[in-house]
MINULUM-15704 format. One record per residue (C-alpha): residue in three letters; x, y, z. Coordinates in pm, 1 decimal. Layout:
! residues N
['Ala',[X,Y,Z]] ...
! end
This chain:
! residues 490
['Met',[5394.8,11257.2,7654.5]] ['Val',[5330.6,10888.4,7594.7]] ['Glu',[5451.6,10918.0,7236.4]] ['Ala',[5766.6,11090.9,7351.8]] ['Val',[5841.6,10804.8,7592.6]] ['Lys',[5779.4,10547.2,7318.7]] ['Thr',[6008.2,10735.9,7083.3]] ['His',[6282.1,10752.7,7347.0]] ['Ile',[6258.3,10378.9,7417.2]] ['Ala',[6266.7,10298.1,7047.1]] ['Tyr',[6569.1,10521.7,7005.8]] ['Gln',[6751.2,10346.8,7290.0]] ['Leu',[6680.5,10008.5,7131.8]] ['Ile',[6807.7,10096.0,6785.6]] ['Tyr',[7078.1,10349.5,6870.7]] ['Trp',[7352.1,10091.2,6880.8]] ['Arg',[7246.4,9972.0,6533.6]] ['Ile',[7237.4,10313.5,6366.3]] ['Phe',[7547.2,10456.0,6535.1]] ['Arg',[7801.6,10547.3,6265.7]] ['Ile',[8085.0,10349.0,6417.9]] ['Tyr',[8266.2,10316.3,6085.7]] ['Asp',[8303.0,10694.9,6074.7]] ['Leu',[8520.5,10690.4,6384.7]] ['Pro',[8893.3,10744.4,6332.5]] ['Arg',[9078.7,10417.9,6296.6]] ['Glu',[9281.8,10467.6,6615.8]] ['Ile',[8964.7,10535.6,6819.5]] ['Leu',[8796.4,10221.9,6688.8]] ['Ser',[9113.3,10025.9,6760.3]] ['Asn',[9104.2,10142.1,7123.0]] ['Ile',[8737.4,10043.3,7152.3]] ['Ile',[8806.6,9696.1,7016.1]] ['Arg',[9102.0,9653.6,7249.8]] ['Phe',[8893.1,9763.8,7547.6]] ['Val',[8611.9,9521.5,7463.3]] ['Ala',[8851.3,9229.8,7415.4]] ['Leu',[9053.0,9286.4,7729.7]] ['Trp',[8745.4,9360.7,7939.5]] ['Ala',[8619.0,9007.2,7887.4]] ['Gln',[8608.7,8849.1,8229.2]] ['Gly',[8889.1,8603.1,8276.3]] ['Ile',[9132.9,8747.2,8024.0]] ['Phe',[9496.9,8661.9,8094.0]] ['Pro',[9647.2,8618.1,8350.8]] ['Asp',[9322.7,8450.3,8464.6]] ['Ala',[9222.6,8367.5,8110.7]] ['Ser',[8910.6,8175.1,8020.7]] ['Pro',[8744.2,8070.6,7694.8]] ['Ile',[8527.0,8383.4,7694.9]] ['Gly',[8829.6,8609.5,7648.7]] ['Ile',[8951.6,8399.8,7357.5]] ['Arg',[8607.4,8381.6,7201.8]] ['Trp',[8548.7,8755.9,7218.9]] ['Arg',[8872.9,8831.3,7038.6]] ['Leu',[8781.1,8589.4,6762.8]] ['Gln',[8425.3,8719.2,6733.7]] ['Leu',[8547.0,9075.0,6690.7]] ['Thr',[8720.9,8963.8,6372.1]] ['Trp',[8393.5,8817.1,6242.3]] ['Val',[8191.9,9142.0,6256.3]] ['Ser',[8312.0,9277.1,5924.2]] ['Arg',[8616.4,9296.1,5702.6]] ['Tyr',[8692.8,9641.8,5842.3]] ['Phe',[8677.6,9520.4,6203.7]] ['Arg',[8890.7,9220.7,6114.8]] ['Asn',[9154.7,9437.6,5954.0]] ['Ile',[9174.2,9669.1,6255.5]] ['Ala',[9178.6,9384.0,6509.1]] ['Ile',[9447.0,9181.6,6332.9]] ['Ser',[9664.0,9487.6,6278.9]] ['Asp',[9670.4,9551.2,6655.7]] ['Ser',[9945.3,9321.2,6781.8]] ['Thr',[9874.0,9395.6,7149.6]] ['Leu',[9528.8,9239.9,7113.2]] ['Trp',[9678.7,8892.8,7062.8]] ['Asn',[9984.7,8877.8,7285.8]] ['Ala',[9808.6,8729.2,7593.0]] ['Ile',[9761.2,8362.4,7505.5]] ['Trp',[9631.6,8065.0,7699.2]] ['Phe',[9702.5,7739.8,7516.7]] ['Cys',[9367.7,7576.0,7587.3]] ['Asp',[9315.4,7439.3,7236.0]] ['Asn',[9422.1,7089.0,7140.5]] ['Pro',[9755.1,7002.3,6977.0]] ['Pro',[9893.6,7115.9,6738.6]] ['Phe',[9760.3,7442.1,6893.2]] ['Glu',[9677.0,7606.0,6560.7]] ['Arg',[9459.9,7880.8,6711.5]] ['Ser',[9712.9,7978.4,6980.8]] ['Leu',[10000.7,7979.0,6733.1]] ['Ala',[9793.7,8201.2,6502.9]] ['Phe',[9754.6,8444.7,6793.0]] ['Ile',[10133.6,8446.8,6833.0]] ['Glu',[10181.8,8529.4,6465.7]] ['Arg',[9930.6,8813.4,6495.4]] ['Ser',[10111.3,8950.3,6800.6]] ['Arg',[10425.0,8992.5,6589.3]] ['Ala',[10705.0,9142.4,6804.0]] ['Ser',[10486.9,9237.6,7102.1]] ['Pro',[10588.9,9099.9,7443.0]] ['Leu',[10415.2,8764.2,7487.4]] ['Asp',[10225.4,8652.3,7797.2]] ['Leu',[10184.6,8274.5,7765.4]] ['Arg',[10010.1,8014.3,7976.8]] ['Leu',[10009.3,7641.0,7908.1]] ['Asp',[9849.0,7372.9,8121.3]] ['Asp',[9695.3,7030.3,8087.6]] ['Thr',[9324.8,7029.8,8008.2]] ['Pro',[9071.2,6849.9,8230.5]] ['Thr',[9041.4,6577.1,7968.7]] ['His',[9395.9,6552.8,7835.7]] ['Lys',[9746.7,6550.3,7981.3]] ['Phe',[9993.6,6661.8,7719.1]] ['Thr',[10254.7,6410.5,7611.5]] ['Asp',[10624.8,6478.1,7582.7]] ['Gln',[10601.5,6464.3,7202.7]] ['Glu',[10318.3,6720.5,7191.2]] ['Ile',[10505.1,6962.3,7416.0]] ['Cys',[10831.8,6924.3,7223.0]] ['Ala',[10653.4,7002.7,6896.1]] ['Leu',[10501.9,7316.1,7050.8]] ['Leu',[10831.4,7431.6,7201.4]] ['Glu',[11000.6,7402.0,6863.7]] ['Lys',[10745.2,7644.5,6718.8]] ['Leu',[10784.8,7880.3,7013.8]] ['Thr',[11164.8,7896.9,6990.4]] ['Pro',[11173.6,8189.5,6740.5]] ['His',[10959.1,8388.7,6984.6]] ['Leu',[11131.3,8292.1,7310.3]] ['His',[11335.9,8610.8,7326.9]] ['His',[11024.5,8829.7,7355.5]] ['Ile',[10821.3,8616.5,7598.1]] ['Arg',[10743.8,8842.0,7893.6]] ['Ile',[10539.7,8598.9,8106.1]] ['Leu',[10565.7,8219.9,8089.4]] ['Ile',[10337.3,8009.3,8309.4]] ['Ile',[10338.4,7631.8,8259.1]] ['Leu',[10141.4,7370.6,8456.5]] ['Leu',[10194.8,7009.3,8349.7]] ['Asp',[10140.1,6676.6,8521.8]] ['Asn',[10412.7,6447.6,8388.8]] ['Trp',[10789.2,6466.7,8429.5]] ['Gly',[10861.9,6415.4,8059.0]] ['Pro',[10706.6,6744.9,7937.2]] ['Ile',[10847.8,6931.0,8238.8]] ['Leu',[11203.4,6818.4,8161.6]] ['Ser',[11154.4,6908.6,7795.5]] ['Val',[11062.5,7263.4,7900.1]] ['Leu',[11372.4,7290.3,8121.0]] ['Lys',[11593.2,7153.5,7842.5]] ['Trp',[11438.2,7397.2,7593.5]] ['Leu',[11515.8,7695.7,7815.2]] ['Ser',[11863.3,7565.7,7897.3]] ['Asp',[11957.4,7500.8,7534.1]] ['Tyr',[11835.7,7843.8,7425.4]] ['Gly',[12035.3,8016.5,7697.9]] ['Lys',[12353.2,7827.5,7609.6]] ['Glu',[12321.0,7916.7,7240.2]] ['Gly',[12319.3,8282.9,7337.8]] ['Val',[12155.2,8400.3,7016.2]] ['Arg',[11928.1,8672.4,7155.1]] ['Pro',[11890.5,8781.1,7519.0]] ['Leu',[11577.2,8684.2,7707.3]] ['Thr',[11342.6,8955.5,7834.7]] ['Met',[11130.2,8736.5,8060.9]] ['Glu',[10983.0,8914.6,8363.7]] ['Arg',[10776.7,8635.1,8517.7]] ['Phe',[10847.0,8261.5,8510.9]] ['Glu',[10634.5,7987.7,8665.9]] ['Leu',[10683.6,7613.6,8619.7]] ['His',[10444.7,7382.8,8803.8]] ['Arg',[10450.0,7004.0,8804.6]] ['Thr',[10104.6,6906.2,8924.2]] ['Gly',[10168.1,6529.7,8936.6]] ['Asn',[10289.1,6289.9,9206.8]] ['Pro',[10483.7,6495.2,9466.5]] ['Phe',[10682.3,6189.4,9580.3]] ['Gln',[10821.1,6095.5,9237.6]] ['Trp',[11157.4,6255.4,9155.5]] ['Pro',[11419.7,6167.4,8891.6]] ['Gly',[11713.8,5986.3,9044.2]] ['Leu',[11538.8,5920.6,9374.9]] ['Val',[11394.4,5590.1,9489.9]] ['Trp',[11018.1,5564.0,9454.9]] ['Arg',[10831.5,5245.8,9542.7]] ['Gly',[11154.6,5052.3,9577.3]] ['Thr',[11316.2,5155.6,9247.2]] ['Lys',[11501.8,5458.9,9120.5]] ['Phe',[11271.9,5669.1,8903.3]] ['Val',[11406.8,5756.3,8557.1]] ['Pro',[11171.4,5952.2,8326.6]] ['Pro',[11136.7,5787.5,7983.2]] ['Asn',[11352.2,5943.1,7708.8]] ['His',[11531.0,6168.7,7958.8]] ['Ser',[11868.4,6036.3,8066.8]] ['Leu',[11953.9,6388.9,8186.9]] ['Ser',[11709.2,6526.7,8442.6]] ['Leu',[11893.1,6821.5,8599.2]] ['Tyr',[11918.0,7149.2,8409.6]] ['Ser',[12036.7,7495.9,8494.5]] ['Leu',[11774.3,7764.1,8448.6]] ['Phe',[11816.4,7942.5,8113.7]] ['Gly',[12140.6,7750.7,8059.3]] ['Gly',[12313.5,7956.3,8327.0]] ['Arg',[12235.2,8279.1,8144.5]] ['Tyr',[12145.4,8584.4,8352.9]] ['Val',[11804.4,8739.9,8279.3]] ['Pro',[11809.5,9088.2,8435.5]] ['Glu',[11439.5,9157.2,8367.5]] ['Leu',[11321.3,8855.1,8570.0]] ['Lys',[11121.8,8979.8,8870.6]] ['Ser',[10889.2,8690.4,8956.6]] ['Phe',[11017.5,8333.3,8993.2]] ['Thr',[10807.0,8026.9,9082.5]] ['Ile',[10888.9,7657.1,9070.9]] ['Asn',[10650.0,7397.8,9207.1]] ['Gly',[10732.9,7027.9,9224.0]] ['Val',[11039.9,7089.8,9006.0]] ['Asn',[11411.6,7101.0,9085.2]] ['Ile',[11690.6,7275.4,8896.2]] ['Asp',[12070.4,7283.3,8903.8]] ['Trp',[12112.1,7558.7,9160.1]] ['Ala',[12491.3,7561.3,9129.1]] ['Asp',[12482.1,7652.1,8759.3]] ['Thr',[12164.1,7860.0,8760.7]] ['Pro',[12215.4,8232.6,8698.5]] ['Ser',[12178.3,8484.1,8976.0]] ['Leu',[11818.8,8552.3,9071.2]] ['Asn',[11866.4,8917.9,9158.1]] ['Ser',[11615.1,9195.9,9212.1]] ['Leu',[11315.8,8964.8,9247.6]] ['Thr',[10982.2,9095.9,9370.2]] ['Thr',[10830.9,8745.6,9404.0]] ['Leu',[11003.8,8423.8,9512.5]] ['Asp',[10777.5,8118.3,9526.7]] ['Leu',[10919.6,7770.4,9602.0]] ['Arg',[10683.5,7475.1,9649.3]] ['Arg',[10691.9,7099.1,9699.8]] ['Ile',[11064.4,7028.5,9665.1]] ['Pro',[11251.0,6766.9,9874.9]] ['Leu',[11496.0,6928.2,10113.2]] ['Glu',[11800.0,6771.2,9945.7]] ['Leu',[11695.3,6926.3,9611.9]] ['Cys',[11621.5,7275.3,9747.0]] ['Pro',[11862.9,7567.3,9704.4]] ['Pro',[12155.1,7553.9,9950.5]] ['Val',[12141.1,7798.4,10239.8]] ['Ser',[12410.9,8015.3,10082.4]] ['Arg',[12217.4,8038.8,9755.0]] ['Phe',[11885.4,8104.4,9927.6]] ['Arg',[12039.8,8384.9,10129.6]] ['Gln',[12209.0,8525.7,9820.5]] ['Ile',[11869.6,8549.1,9647.1]] ['Leu',[11718.4,8731.7,9945.1]] ['Ala',[12017.1,8961.2,9993.9]] ['Thr',[12018.5,9070.0,9629.0]] ['Ser',[11640.1,9121.9,9618.8]] ['Pro',[11583.7,9416.8,9854.7]] ['Met',[11253.5,9498.0,9679.9]] ['Leu',[11110.7,9149.3,9741.2]] ['Met',[10736.5,9186.8,9802.2]] ['Lys',[10617.7,8825.2,9819.5]] ['Leu',[10795.6,8522.7,9965.9]] ['Ser',[10610.4,8191.8,9944.7]] ['Leu',[10769.4,7875.9,10085.5]] ['Asp',[10544.1,7570.6,10064.0]] ['Gly',[10727.0,7250.7,10152.6]] ['Ala',[11048.6,7400.9,10012.1]] ['Gly',[11315.2,7624.3,10159.5]] ['Pro',[11688.5,7656.8,10219.2]] ['Ala',[11872.2,7322.5,10227.9]] ['Ser',[12105.3,7293.0,10524.7]] ['Ser',[12316.1,7018.2,10676.6]] ['Asn',[12135.1,7087.0,11003.2]] ['Pro',[11800.7,7247.8,10914.9]] ['Thr',[11653.3,7211.6,11263.1]] ['Thr',[11873.2,7468.2,11436.6]] ['Ile',[11870.4,7845.6,11428.6]] ['Asn',[12155.2,7960.3,11207.0]] ['Asn',[12427.3,8201.8,11309.0]] ['Phe',[12397.0,8411.7,10994.6]] ['Pro',[12283.1,8772.0,11032.5]] ['Ala',[11918.0,8815.9,10939.1]] ['Ile',[11860.0,8974.7,10598.6]] ['Asp',[11634.6,9280.5,10607.8]] ['Leu',[11342.1,9270.6,10364.2]] ['Pro',[11171.2,9605.9,10424.7]] ['His',[10933.6,9579.1,10128.5]] ['Leu',[10810.7,9225.0,10194.7]] ['Asn',[10432.5,9248.9,10196.5]] ['Thr',[10317.0,8885.8,10171.6]] ['Leu',[10465.2,8581.1,10345.4]] ['Val',[10344.8,8222.1,10297.5]] ['Leu',[10472.0,7932.5,10510.9]] ['Ala',[10322.5,7587.5,10455.4]] ['Asn',[10390.3,7216.6,10493.2]] ['Phe',[10705.5,7219.4,10703.6]] ['Ala',[10823.3,6987.6,10978.4]] ['Ala',[10804.9,7159.0,11316.0]] ['Pro',[11183.4,7178.9,11388.5]] ['Tyr',[11250.8,7335.4,11046.7]] ['Thr',[11001.7,7623.3,11058.4]] ['Arg',[11185.5,7843.7,11306.7]] ['Ser',[11511.2,7800.4,11115.3]] ['Ile',[11351.6,7931.1,10793.7]] ['Val',[11215.4,8250.5,10947.4]] ['Ser',[11545.7,8323.1,11122.8]] ['His',[11710.5,8402.4,10788.5]] ['Phe',[11527.5,8733.5,10743.3]] ['Thr',[11345.1,9018.6,10910.1]] ['Ala',[11039.5,9173.5,10748.1]] ['Pro',[10871.0,9422.8,10980.2]] ['Asn',[10627.6,9548.5,10715.3]] ['Val',[10454.7,9221.7,10622.5]] ['Lys',[10077.7,9274.5,10600.0]] ['Asp',[9960.6,8936.3,10471.7]] ['Leu',[10068.7,8614.9,10647.0]] ['Thr',[9966.0,8258.5,10558.2]] ['Ile',[10021.5,7955.2,10783.0]] ['Met',[9911.9,7619.6,10637.3]] ['Asn',[9933.6,7256.9,10748.0]] ['Phe',[10108.3,7310.9,11080.0]] ['Lys',[9937.5,7027.5,11260.3]] ['Gly',[9999.6,6703.1,11444.8]] ['Val',[10318.2,6785.5,11636.3]] ['Asp',[10441.5,7058.5,11868.9]] ['Tyr',[10483.5,7384.6,11675.7]] ['Ser',[10505.7,7599.0,11989.8]] ['Pro',[10878.4,7688.4,11934.3]] ['Phe',[10783.5,7830.0,11593.6]] ['Phe',[10488.7,8035.6,11719.6]] ['Glu',[10695.7,8158.6,12014.1]] ['Phe',[10969.5,8266.9,11773.5]] ['Met',[10707.2,8451.0,11564.9]] ['Ile',[10586.3,8665.9,11856.1]] ['Gly',[10650.8,9030.2,11768.8]] ['Arg',[10826.1,8960.9,11437.2]] ['Phe',[10541.5,9085.3,11217.1]] ['Pro',[10354.0,9357.7,11406.7]] ['Lys',[10186.1,9507.7,11097.4]] ['Ile',[9990.7,9198.5,10990.8]] ['Lys',[9641.7,9292.9,10871.5]] ['Leu',[9547.3,8972.0,10690.3]] ['Leu',[9603.6,8626.3,10835.4]] ['Thr',[9537.7,8288.7,10674.0]] ['Leu',[9519.5,7983.0,10898.5]] ['Ser',[9451.9,7647.9,10735.2]] ['Thr',[9475.7,7294.9,10878.7]] ['Thr',[9655.1,7422.9,11186.6]] ['Asn',[9576.9,7319.6,11542.0]] ['Cys',[9642.6,7450.4,11891.8]] ['Pro',[9672.9,7187.4,12167.0]] ['Ile',[9587.2,7311.3,12514.5]] ['Asp',[9951.3,7321.0,12624.6]] ['Ile',[10050.1,7574.7,12356.1]] ['Leu',[9739.1,7793.6,12394.8]] ['Pro',[9925.9,8066.3,12592.5]] ['Val',[10190.5,8088.2,12319.0]] ['Met',[9923.2,8108.5,12048.7]] ['Ile',[9741.6,8387.0,12237.2]] ['Lys',[10064.5,8588.1,12271.4]] ['Trp',[10143.1,8539.5,11902.4]] ['Leu',[9799.3,8657.7,11789.8]] ['Asp',[9816.2,8951.1,12030.2]] ['Ser',[10149.6,9056.8,11875.3]] ['Met',[9956.1,9139.8,11555.2]] ['Pro',[9726.8,9416.2,11687.0]] ['Leu',[9626.9,9544.5,11341.0]] ['Leu',[9475.6,9212.5,11229.2]] ['Ala',[9142.5,9291.8,11062.0]] ['Tyr',[9082.5,9009.2,10814.0]] ['Ala',[9122.1,8634.0,10864.5]] ['Arg',[9095.5,8353.3,10611.8]] ['Leu',[9017.0,8035.5,10804.1]] ['Ala',[8990.0,7679.6,10672.4]] ['Asp',[8985.8,7329.3,10819.7]] ['Leu',[9024.5,7450.8,11176.3]] ['Glu',[8901.9,7302.5,11501.6]] ['His',[8772.7,7496.2,11799.6]] ['Asp',[9110.2,7457.9,11974.3]] ['Ile',[9271.1,7734.4,11769.1]] ['Leu',[8961.0,7954.1,11741.4]] ['Arg',[8934.7,7980.7,12118.5]] ['Ala',[9264.4,8171.6,12120.5]] ['Phe',[9068.7,8466.4,11975.0]] ['Leu',[8844.9,8472.3,12285.8]] ['Phe',[9106.2,8532.5,12556.4]] ['Asn',[9236.1,8835.3,12740.6]] ['Pro',[9605.0,8840.8,12638.1]] ['Tyr',[9708.0,9001.9,12967.7]] ['Thr',[9532.3,8772.5,13213.7]] ['Met',[9535.2,8465.9,12986.1]] ['Lys',[9174.7,8410.4,13087.2]] ['Val',[8866.2,8381.5,12873.2]] ['His',[8668.2,8703.2,12819.9]] ['Pro',[8446.2,8782.7,13122.6]] ['Asp',[8127.5,8773.9,12918.5]] ['Leu',[8205.7,8410.8,12836.7]] ['Ser',[8279.2,8330.0,13200.4]] ['Pro',[8061.1,8541.8,13433.7]] ['Ser',[8260.4,8439.4,13740.7]] ['Leu',[8558.8,8644.3,13622.5]] ['Gln',[8593.3,9010.4,13717.7]] ['Arg',[8545.2,9275.0,13449.3]] ['Ala',[8834.9,9494.2,13567.9]] ['Lys',[9013.1,9521.2,13235.1]] ['Leu',[8825.5,9417.2,12923.6]] ['Cys',[9070.5,9316.0,12653.0]] ['Ile',[9052.2,9053.1,12383.9]] ['Val',[9285.6,8912.7,12121.2]] ['Ser',[9257.7,9079.5,11776.7]] ['Pro',[9018.6,9362.3,11870.1]] ['His',[9003.4,9488.8,11509.2]] ['Leu',[8919.6,9151.5,11351.2]] ['Asn',[8583.0,9198.3,11179.1]] ['Val',[8599.3,9022.5,10839.3]] ['Leu',[8632.0,8647.4,10782.0]] ['Ala',[8663.2,8421.5,10477.5]] ['Val',[8586.1,8063.7,10578.3]] ['Glu',[8557.9,7714.7,10432.9]] ['Asn',[8549.6,7354.5,10554.4]] ['Phe',[8417.4,7421.6,10904.1]] ['Gln',[8180.6,7211.9,11107.1]] ['Pro',[7861.1,7417.0,11161.8]] ['Glu',[7866.6,7397.3,11540.9]] ['Ile',[8232.7,7505.1,11562.4]] ['Phe',[8190.2,7814.9,11348.0]] ['Ala',[7855.9,7909.0,11504.5]] ['Lys',[8010.1,7886.5,11850.5]] ['Phe',[8298.4,8109.9,11746.1]] ['Val',[8096.8,8396.7,11591.8]] ['Arg',[7849.9,8382.9,11881.2]] ['Ala',[8136.3,8413.9,12129.3]] ['Arg',[8298.4,8708.4,11947.3]] ['Lys',[7965.7,8890.7,11957.7]] ['Leu',[7928.8,8823.4,12329.1]] ['Cys',[8276.2,8971.1,12375.9]] ['Gly',[8151.4,9294.2,12220.5]] ['Ile',[8354.6,9261.0,11899.1]] ['Pro',[8121.9,9091.8,11649.5]] ['Val',[8225.8,8972.1,11306.8]] ['Lys',[8084.1,9229.4,11066.0]] ['Lys',[8119.6,9035.7,10741.8]] ['Thr',[8184.7,8673.0,10649.6]] ['Tyr',[8260.6,8528.7,10306.9]] ['Met',[8159.9,8162.9,10316.5]] ['Ala',[8237.0,7895.4,10057.5]] ['Gln',[7923.8,7769.0,9883.7]] ['Ser',[8011.1,7410.0,9971.9]] ['Met',[8028.9,7506.8,10338.7]] ['Ala',[7696.6,7691.2,10321.7]] ['Lys',[7531.4,7380.2,10176.2]] ['Asp',[7664.4,7169.7,10462.3]] ['Phe',[7526.4,7415.6,10715.8]] ['Gly',[7166.3,7409.7,10598.3]] ['Arg',[6908.8,7687.7,10636.3]] ['Ala',[6862.6,7659.0,11011.8]] ['Ala',[7234.2,7683.2,11091.2]] ['Leu',[7282.4,7972.9,10848.1]] ['Ala',[6990.2,8156.4,11004.2]] ['Asp',[7145.6,8112.4,11347.6]] ['Ile',[7485.0,8236.0,11229.7]] ['Ser',[7330.3,8536.3,11054.0]] ['Gln',[7205.0,8661.1,11391.0]] ['His',[7564.2,8712.5,11502.0]] ['Ile',[7710.7,8850.0,11174.3]] ['Asp',[7607.2,9173.4,11005.0]] ['Ser',[7667.3,9038.8,10653.5]] ['Leu',[7701.8,8678.3,10532.6]] ['Ile',[7803.8,8628.3,10168.6]] ['Thr',[7844.4,8290.4,9998.9]] ['Cys',[8116.3,8264.3,9733.6]] ['Ala',[8192.7,8007.1,9466.3]] ['Asp',[8564.2,8092.3,9479.6]] ['Ile',[8668.9,8168.4,9835.0]] ['Gly',[9027.9,8217.9,9716.2]] ['Ala',[8948.9,8524.6,9505.3]] ['Lys',[9055.4,8855.9,9657.3]] ['Thr',[8773.1,9054.2,9813.3]] ['Arg',[8732.0,9429.5,9824.1]] ['Glu',[8833.6,9439.4,10190.2]] ['Glu',[9155.1,9246.7,10120.2]] ['Val',[9257.3,9484.4,9843.8]] ['Glu',[9184.9,9788.4,10058.4]] ['Leu',[9386.1,9655.3,10353.3]] ['Leu',[9684.1,9567.1,10134.4]] ['Asn',[9678.7,9911.8,9974.4]] ['Glu',[9671.9,10095.1,10305.2]] ['Pro',[10001.9,10264.1,10396.5]] 
! end
């Protein structure tokens, strides 16, 4: 018996070395190699060096492996330009991908911000492949490279050689949000070096029917000459001065011609209007498939005007960020009942002064299906709204024994999962303790590692008494299993 066990263990140890992998049919081995390469954690669209390294190492195993790997064009078409200029490795991947649709990502490295000259040289080499780029994601700090990218796309579209097949486009300027070409910055008009022209139409005014996802962040374009953005599933506008945002008519045209829109993200950017602080008289555009809505960094009078442009009764995931410092009660009052199917709510850097507490309670109560909350940088003033009876507008009886227990109700009765970061220990501990006293304890909490370190062992031990499961996470922004399940529910 002992010998049999030893033999089995030895077999398990050497099986992978004696397996006749070279006898497998070529197409089977090709599928295995593709599976191994694409399984590498972090492969595009969240690429990391491990995905790149694994693809290279597969070509080093043997001449036979190398031949199979290089002959498979789909193995090389997801490329993150994380090598240094002149990007020899990434360009070699492009050549190996041949005519396959390309998924490209380019961003500054932690140690180097690409210059205009480096980006222009790369774009020149990418031009022959531009027509079969499927995904293009670019994150750059400086205006010079950003304008070169816009000019490159505009010039190609105007030449009209081959139609573009791009499905997803993202252009992010990660630099100074207050510095814009043609606008005064620090007392002088800012003009990017070597760029006398700083306003370009997207794709040279050429319509790209395959485009479904469109994101610009810290970048403006010539909206008047930009082609129609029809049939989008994602519209993401961020950090654009109001005077450089799309006009109201254009914004509404995008929404009206995108009935399948699933995600709308407006972060410090929205429709430009001559009077953005008033509710418009336009009929609201119905977005029945909108699933995710993000609203962030808006002045209080402007927020209600933005939401008045559309109705979206089926939104499940709502994000509210940086609504703090002034009276946002008209916005929250306008939001009451507009999104009754919300299951996931993100609140970040948002406060609730005592005078708007009743409005906040009514708004939260108008989302009865809320089950998951992502909370960050909040004070107790907004958390206390989750502890009230929405009918009596009084705190739960178990938190105030003098109150009668005639009708026990509480805001967000199904809320049982939290993802939290940047909380003071006493504020969060007080909140979870109170929810448990109300008879609706938090079942699971995902806590940022930095927050857990600030709490210390004693505070974490105290919190754990009121939560069934406490999990610390390095990346609190990553989707959890509960989030995915809630979003996939009918």
